[in-house]
C-alpha positions, 0 to 999 in steps of 0.5 A, a space after each residue: 469164821 473170819 480173821 479177827 477184825 477183818 471186815 465182813 467182805 465176801 463170804 466167811 469160811 463155814 464150820 459145822 460142829 456136832 456132837 458125836 458118840 454119845 456126846 463124847 466127841 466134838 466134831 468139826 467140819 469146815 471149809 474156806 471160800 478159797 477151797 481149803 477144808 478140813 476137820 477136827 476130832 476133839 475128845 476128853 481123854 480120861 487116862 491123862 485128864 486132858 482134852 485132845 484135838 486132832 486136826 486134818 485138812 485137805 492140803 495133808 496137814 495134821 495138827 495134834 494138841 492136848 489141853 484144859 481149861 485155864 482162866 475160862 478159856 480152852 488152851 491147847 498145846 501140841 505141834 503142827 507141820 513146819 510151814 512152807 511145806 518143810 519137813 518136821 513139826 513145830 510147837 504150836 499153842 491154840 487158845 479158845 476164848 469164849 466171847 458170847 454164847 454166839 461167838 468164840 475167838 481162836 488164836 494160834 501161836 507157833 514157836 520157831 525156837 522150841 518155845 522160847 518165843 511165840 508168834 501169831 499164826 492166825 487169829 480168827 473169830 467164830 460167829 454162830 450163823 443165825 440165817 436161813 438153814 444152809 444146804 
């Protein structure tokens, strides 16, 4: 995983994505070269008819999202910790764009005014690793 458009300099972040619980849960474990890491837990909640994602990291961050497919993309909305270590939560959108069988773009936006306007939080590109098996 790299920032979209970033040159391939240095190692990218790593993700390991698996299906768990008889294929009902999509589990992601990620780590970045600078030492950050975390997990996301994704499942379809039939009681509400939406996908849910809970995302946690090694810095104490926790994100909560709900969403569904829209125009072929997975679109989540939820809230995330306020930036800069401040108390509180901010509205956040997370969109996963299917680029190819081996790549996905993850685009995140946040709002500082309760959803009236949105700014880019991050824009990442995931590319399937095709080299030798990693340890």
